[in-house]
C-alpha positions as CSV (number, residue, x, y, z in Angstrom):
1,M,63.1,-12.5,-18.3
2,M,60.0,-13.6,-20.3
3,A,59.5,-16.6,-18.1
4,T,59.4,-14.3,-15.1
5,K,56.6,-12.3,-16.5
6,K,54.5,-15.4,-17.3
7,K,54.8,-16.6,-13.7
8,G,53.8,-13.2,-12.5
9,A,50.7,-13.1,-14.8
10,E,49.8,-16.6,-13.7
11,A,50.1,-15.8,-10.1
12,D,47.9,-12.7,-10.7
13,S,45.2,-14.6,-12.3
14,T,45.1,-17.2,-9.5
15,A,45.0,-14.5,-6.9
16,K,42.0,-12.9,-8.8
17,G,40.3,-16.2,-8.9
18,K,40.6,-16.7,-5.1
19,T,39.4,-13.3,-4.3
20,A,36.3,-13.9,-6.6
21,Q,35.4,-17.1,-4.8
22,A,35.8,-15.2,-1.5
23,K,33.5,-12.4,-2.7
24,Q,30.6,-14.9,-3.6
25,D,27.2,-14.7,-2.0
26,P,27.1,-16.3,1.5
27,A,23.9,-18.0,0.6
28,D,25.7,-19.6,-2.4
29,Q,28.6,-20.8,-0.1
30,A,26.0,-22.2,2.5
31,G,24.3,-24.2,-0.2
32,S,27.8,-25.4,-1.7
33,K,29.1,-27.0,1.6
34,E,27.6,-30.3,0.5
35,A,28.6,-30.1,-3.1
36,G,32.3,-28.8,-2.5
37,P,33.8,-25.5,-3.5
38,P,31.4,-22.8,-4.8
39,A,32.5,-23.4,-8.5
40,K,31.4,-27.0,-8.4
41,A,28.0,-26.0,-6.7
42,N,27.4,-23.5,-9.4
43,Q,28.3,-25.9,-12.1
44,A,25.8,-28.5,-10.5
45,K,23.1,-25.9,-10.5
46,K,23.6,-25.1,-14.1
47,E,23.5,-28.8,-15.0
48,A,20.4,-29.3,-13.0
49,G,18.8,-26.3,-14.8
50,K,19.8,-27.8,-18.3
51,E,18.4,-31.2,-17.3
52,A,15.1,-29.6,-16.3
53,S,14.9,-27.6,-19.5
54,G,15.8,-30.7,-21.5
55,Q,12.9,-32.7,-19.9
56,Q,10.5,-29.9,-20.7
57,K,11.6,-29.8,-24.3
58,S,11.3,-33.4,-24.8
59,K,7.6,-33.5,-23.7
60,P,5.3,-33.6,-26.6
61,K,3.1,-30.5,-27.0
62,N,-0.6,-31.0,-26.9
63,G,-3.7,-28.7,-26.6
64,N,-3.6,-29.1,-22.7
65,D,-0.2,-27.6,-22.5
66,K,-1.3,-24.6,-24.7
67,A,-4.4,-24.0,-22.6
68,Q,-2.3,-24.1,-19.4
69,K,0.1,-21.6,-20.7
70,A,-2.7,-19.4,-21.8
71,Q,-4.2,-19.6,-18.5
72,S,-0.8,-18.9,-16.7
73,K,-0.2,-15.9,-18.8
74,E,-3.7,-14.5,-18.1
75,S,-3.2,-15.1,-14.3
76,S,0.1,-13.5,-14.5
77,K,-1.3,-10.5,-16.3
78,K,-4.1,-10.2,-13.7
79,K,-1.5,-10.4,-10.9
80,D,0.6,-7.7,-12.6
81,E,-2.5,-5.5,-13.0
82,E,-3.6,-6.0,-9.4
83,S,0.0,-5.2,-8.2
84,A,0.1,-2.2,-10.2
85,L,-3.3,-1.1,-9.0
86,S,-2.4,-1.7,-5.3
87,E,0.9,0.3,-5.9
88,S,-0.8,3.2,-7.4
89,L,-3.4,3.2,-4.6
90,K,-0.6,3.1,-2.0
91,D,0.9,6.0,-3.8
92,I,-2.3,8.0,-3.8
93,R,-2.7,7.2,-0.1
94,Q,0.7,8.4,0.7
95,F,0.3,11.6,-1.3
96,L,-3.0,12.4,0.6
97,K,-1.3,11.8,3.9
98,E,1.5,14.3,2.9
99,V,-1.1,16.8,1.7
100,A,-2.9,16.6,5.1
101,I,0.4,17.1,7.0
102,E,1.3,20.2,4.8
103,F,-2.3,21.5,5.1
104,K,-1.8,21.6,9.0
105,K,1.3,23.7,8.5
106,I,-0.7,26.5,6.8
107,S,-0.9,29.7,8.9
108,W,-4.2,31.6,7.8
109,P,-4.4,35.3,8.1
110,D,-7.0,36.9,10.3
111,R,-9.8,39.0,8.9
112,S,-8.4,42.4,9.2
113,Q,-5.2,41.5,7.3
114,V,-7.3,39.9,4.5
115,V,-9.4,43.2,4.2
116,R,-6.4,45.4,4.3
117,E,-4.5,43.6,1.5
118,T,-7.7,43.4,-0.6
119,Y,-8.1,47.1,-0.5
120,S,-4.4,47.5,-1.4
121,V,-4.8,45.2,-4.4
122,L,-7.9,47.0,-5.7
123,F,-6.2,50.5,-5.2
124,L,-3.1,49.3,-7.2
125,V,-5.2,47.7,-10.0
126,T,-7.1,51.1,-10.2
127,I,-3.9,53.1,-10.4
128,I,-2.4,50.9,-13.1
129,T,-5.7,50.9,-15.1
130,V,-5.8,54.8,-15.0
131,M,-2.1,54.8,-16.1
132,V,-2.7,52.5,-19.1
133,L,-5.8,54.6,-20.2
134,G,-3.7,57.7,-19.9
135,F,-0.9,56.3,-22.1
136,D,-3.6,55.2,-24.6
137,W,-5.1,58.7,-24.7
138,V,-1.8,60.4,-25.2
139,L,-0.8,58.0,-27.9
140,G,-4.1,58.3,-29.6
141,H,-4.2,62.2,-29.6
142,A,-0.5,63.0,-29.8
143,V,0.8,60.5,-32.3
144,F,-1.9,58.8,-34.1
145,G,-4.3,62.0,-34.5
146,P,-1.9,63.9,-36.5
147,L,-1.1,60.9,-38.7
148,E,-4.8,60.4,-39.4
149,H,-5.2,64.1,-40.2
150,W,-2.1,64.0,-42.7
151,A,-3.7,60.8,-44.3
152,R,-7.0,62.6,-44.9
153,L,-5.3,65.6,-46.5
154,H,-3.3,63.4,-48.9
155,G,-6.2,61.4,-50.1
156,G,-5.9,58.3,-47.7
157,G,-8.5,57.0,-45.4
158,V,-11.3,54.5,-45.5
159,G,-13.8,54.5,-48.2
160,R,-11.9,56.3,-50.9
161,G,-10.7,54.5,-53.9
């Protein structure tokens, strides 16, 4: 019974390996026709990368290499800044184009409508202002007036010690 399970597990793992190879990038498969199966092509790429990095490590470092690295870093920074600037300029241009499109969609009211609505706003502001003044007068005379009178009678108020 145990032997059957192992065979089934081995069969599953080999099936998974085949489907993984089938799902590889078509560009990798095209490049691996000369080298054999895709796994061998990937291994060859890794070995070539290791050899290249090994050659770079074996070179003695001198002042010229440092200067070249510094120049390459500066040039890459400049390129990054230029690309970021060009991207932001593209974004600004796109935004302004969209603003112009939306601006064309605005429907402006005619003069008579603007005048009517201006008068209605002024009228409502006047009404609200009169109401607030009325509430203030009522509270001042009906509530706080008697309180001040009571405080004066009992020795309170400003200036008394």
